C-alpha beads as a LAMMPS data file, in Angstrom:
LAMMPS data file: protein, C-alpha beads

151 atoms
150 bonds

1 atom types
1 bond types

-500.0 500.0 xlo xhi
-500.0 500.0 ylo yhi
-500.0 500.0 zlo zhi

Masses

1 110.0

Atoms # bond

1 1 1 -3.345 -17.506 18.731
2 1 1 -6.941 -18.572 17.091
3 1 1 -8.408 -15.217 18.004
4 1 1 -5.673 -13.674 16.008
5 1 1 -6.410 -15.701 12.942
6 1 1 -10.063 -15.337 13.385
7 1 1 -9.425 -11.212 13.595
8 1 1 -6.959 -11.460 10.759
9 1 1 -9.359 -13.456 8.435
10 1 1 -12.112 -10.839 9.295
11 1 1 -9.984 -7.504 8.708
12 1 1 -8.548 -8.986 5.380
13 1 1 -12.582 -9.807 4.344
14 1 1 -13.169 -6.729 5.692
15 1 1 -11.109 -4.669 3.711
16 1 1 -11.370 -6.606 0.670
17 1 1 -14.945 -6.375 0.683
18 1 1 -15.124 -2.528 1.448
19 1 1 -13.262 -1.748 -1.545
20 1 1 -15.443 -3.507 -3.617
21 1 1 -18.063 -2.649 -5.795
22 1 1 -20.786 -4.065 -3.617
23 1 1 -20.001 -2.139 -0.625
24 1 1 -20.329 1.266 -3.067
25 1 1 -23.687 -0.258 -4.388
26 1 1 -24.471 -1.384 -0.938
27 1 1 -23.677 1.747 0.906
28 1 1 -25.305 4.093 -1.928
29 1 1 -28.662 1.935 -1.302
30 1 1 -28.901 2.349 2.311
31 1 1 -28.419 6.382 1.618
32 1 1 -30.949 6.315 -0.918
33 1 1 -33.070 4.257 1.437
34 1 1 -32.738 6.549 4.317
35 1 1 -33.110 9.820 2.096
36 1 1 -36.999 8.033 0.816
37 1 1 -37.617 7.347 4.403
38 1 1 -37.202 10.873 5.163
39 1 1 -40.636 11.938 4.210
40 1 1 -42.206 9.078 6.234
41 1 1 -40.334 10.413 9.388
42 1 1 -40.946 13.943 8.692
43 1 1 -37.346 14.948 8.620
44 1 1 -37.217 14.307 12.176
45 1 1 -34.020 14.869 14.314
46 1 1 -34.493 10.969 14.681
47 1 1 -34.391 10.432 11.127
48 1 1 -31.121 12.480 10.905
49 1 1 -29.544 10.999 13.715
50 1 1 -29.776 7.389 12.405
51 1 1 -27.648 8.140 9.290
52 1 1 -24.952 10.395 11.257
53 1 1 -24.517 7.869 13.902
54 1 1 -24.324 4.642 11.561
55 1 1 -22.179 6.430 9.110
56 1 1 -19.931 7.903 12.165
57 1 1 -19.526 4.523 13.931
58 1 1 -18.394 2.868 10.293
59 1 1 -16.148 5.668 9.756
60 1 1 -14.745 4.914 12.899
61 1 1 -14.367 1.532 12.531
62 1 1 -13.305 1.847 9.350
63 1 1 -10.035 3.973 10.428
64 1 1 -8.822 0.873 12.328
65 1 1 -9.079 -1.786 9.467
66 1 1 -7.733 0.617 6.955
67 1 1 -4.680 1.444 9.240
68 1 1 -4.291 -2.239 9.408
69 1 1 -4.219 -3.013 5.907
70 1 1 -1.562 -0.019 5.678
71 1 1 0.483 -1.716 8.057
72 1 1 0.760 -4.878 6.686
73 1 1 0.882 -3.545 2.835
74 1 1 3.782 -1.402 3.895
75 1 1 5.490 -4.319 5.972
76 1 1 5.089 -6.319 3.016
77 1 1 7.015 -3.642 0.546
78 1 1 9.695 -3.168 2.951
79 1 1 10.380 -6.623 3.366
80 1 1 10.536 -6.994 -0.574
81 1 1 12.566 -3.790 -0.882
82 1 1 14.989 -5.482 1.814
83 1 1 14.991 -8.665 -0.138
84 1 1 16.109 -6.659 -3.178
85 1 1 18.791 -4.718 -1.577
86 1 1 20.328 -7.935 0.147
87 1 1 20.096 -9.762 -3.161
88 1 1 22.031 -6.785 -5.169
89 1 1 26.019 -7.075 -4.568
90 1 1 26.103 -3.361 -5.940
91 1 1 23.131 -1.987 -2.531
92 1 1 23.972 -1.168 0.192
93 1 1 22.649 -3.395 3.097
94 1 1 23.108 -0.261 5.400
95 1 1 19.679 0.650 3.804
96 1 1 17.635 -2.715 5.117
97 1 1 15.364 -1.396 8.185
98 1 1 16.015 2.337 6.867
99 1 1 12.705 3.019 8.311
100 1 1 14.251 2.805 11.312
101 1 1 16.733 5.822 11.424
102 1 1 16.172 9.381 11.927
103 1 1 14.703 11.906 10.177
104 1 1 18.151 13.313 10.064
105 1 1 19.839 10.259 8.619
106 1 1 16.791 9.893 6.346
107 1 1 17.582 13.523 4.780
108 1 1 21.717 12.769 4.529
109 1 1 20.671 9.635 2.711
110 1 1 18.163 11.212 0.261
111 1 1 20.664 14.015 -0.263
112 1 1 23.171 11.269 -1.681
113 1 1 20.503 9.610 -3.953
114 1 1 19.943 13.199 -5.222
115 1 1 23.201 13.674 -5.954
116 1 1 23.288 10.283 -7.550
117 1 1 20.289 11.029 -9.819
118 1 1 21.809 14.195 -10.606
119 1 1 24.819 12.414 -12.267
120 1 1 23.184 9.860 -13.788
121 1 1 20.921 12.835 -15.898
122 1 1 24.326 14.060 -16.982
123 1 1 25.530 10.650 -17.776
124 1 1 22.827 8.408 -19.370
125 1 1 20.428 9.185 -21.851
126 1 1 16.899 7.721 -20.457
127 1 1 16.127 6.572 -23.928
128 1 1 19.453 4.289 -24.279
129 1 1 19.404 3.068 -20.281
130 1 1 15.506 2.014 -20.335
131 1 1 14.989 0.725 -24.051
132 1 1 13.576 -2.618 -24.859
133 1 1 17.069 -4.019 -26.121
134 1 1 18.192 -3.321 -22.425
135 1 1 15.305 -4.910 -20.874
136 1 1 15.559 -8.012 -23.188
137 1 1 19.464 -8.230 -22.300
138 1 1 18.576 -7.882 -18.651
139 1 1 16.152 -10.530 -18.611
140 1 1 18.788 -12.731 -20.503
141 1 1 21.432 -11.796 -17.914
142 1 1 19.003 -12.790 -14.680
143 1 1 17.156 -15.912 -16.155
144 1 1 20.555 -17.630 -16.985
145 1 1 22.150 -16.609 -13.418
146 1 1 19.088 -18.286 -11.971
147 1 1 19.422 -21.593 -13.700
148 1 1 22.836 -21.413 -12.940
149 1 1 22.723 -20.898 -9.024
150 1 1 21.926 -23.565 -6.624
151 1 1 19.280 -22.486 -3.567

Bonds

1 1 1 2
2 1 2 3
3 1 3 4
4 1 4 5
5 1 5 6
6 1 6 7
7 1 7 8
8 1 8 9
9 1 9 10
10 1 10 11
11 1 11 12
12 1 12 13
13 1 13 14
14 1 14 15
15 1 15 16
16 1 16 17
17 1 17 18
18 1 18 19
19 1 19 20
20 1 20 21
21 1 21 22
22 1 22 23
23 1 23 24
24 1 24 25
25 1 25 26
26 1 26 27
27 1 27 28
28 1 28 29
29 1 29 30
30 1 30 31
31 1 31 32
32 1 32 33
33 1 33 34
34 1 34 35
35 1 35 36
36 1 36 37
37 1 37 38
38 1 38 39
39 1 39 40
40 1 40 41
41 1 41 42
42 1 42 43
43 1 43 44
44 1 44 45
45 1 45 46
46 1 46 47
47 1 47 48
48 1 48 49
49 1 49 50
50 1 50 51
51 1 51 52
52 1 52 53
53 1 53 54
54 1 54 55
55 1 55 56
56 1 56 57
57 1 57 58
58 1 58 59
59 1 59 60
60 1 60 61
61 1 61 62
62 1 62 63
63 1 63 64
64 1 64 65
65 1 65 66
66 1 66 67
67 1 67 68
68 1 68 69
69 1 69 70
70 1 70 71
71 1 71 72
72 1 72 73
73 1 73 74
74 1 74 75
75 1 75 76
76 1 76 77
77 1 77 78
78 1 78 79
79 1 79 80
80 1 80 81
81 1 81 82
82 1 82 83
83 1 83 84
84 1 84 85
85 1 85 86
86 1 86 87
87 1 87 88
88 1 88 89
89 1 89 90
90 1 90 91
91 1 91 92
92 1 92 93
93 1 93 94
94 1 94 95
95 1 95 96
96 1 96 97
97 1 97 98
98 1 98 99
99 1 99 100
100 1 100 101
101 1 101 102
102 1 102 103
103 1 103 104
104 1 104 105
105 1 105 106
106 1 106 107
107 1 107 108
108 1 108 109
109 1 109 110
110 1 110 111
111 1 111 112
112 1 112 113
113 1 113 114
114 1 114 115
115 1 115 116
116 1 116 117
117 1 117 118
118 1 118 119
119 1 119 120
120 1 120 121
121 1 121 122
122 1 122 123
123 1 123 124
124 1 124 125
125 1 125 126
126 1 126 127
127 1 127 128
128 1 128 129
129 1 129 130
130 1 130 131
131 1 131 132
132 1 132 133
133 1 133 134
134 1 134 135
135 1 135 136
136 1 136 137
137 1 137 138
138 1 138 139
139 1 139 140
140 1 140 141
141 1 141 142
142 1 142 143
143 1 143 144
144 1 144 145
145 1 145 146
146 1 146 147
147 1 147 148
148 1 148 149
149 1 149 150
150 1 150 151
């Protein structure tokens, strides 16, 4: 378990760092230094090989770090959505873990929600159902429900 925590910490650090301005500046600096060294090495094949090999290795490793970060974010979003579905009295619990359905089942559900969207476009004016006044009312209802519930 210790190794997993160590890798998790490293992966989180690496994805945060590589998405930062410092990483971009570092990468740009390396490329500039490499380009400036071109005349020193007579633009040799070895000089070209250094940047090609370095960028290939970094790209190869970053693919796995990016995928790990995406998987983690995707799982977190799914859990949040599952919580919203489970908490809503009107939502179908059938949609919890919907990502495990077949493509055909997902298409069927998609058509269902397309139909709901079409019907709601006919029935509701978006400016009425998503107005500031409605937002304030919904917030007050939600806040009063929280205070009355025992967790």
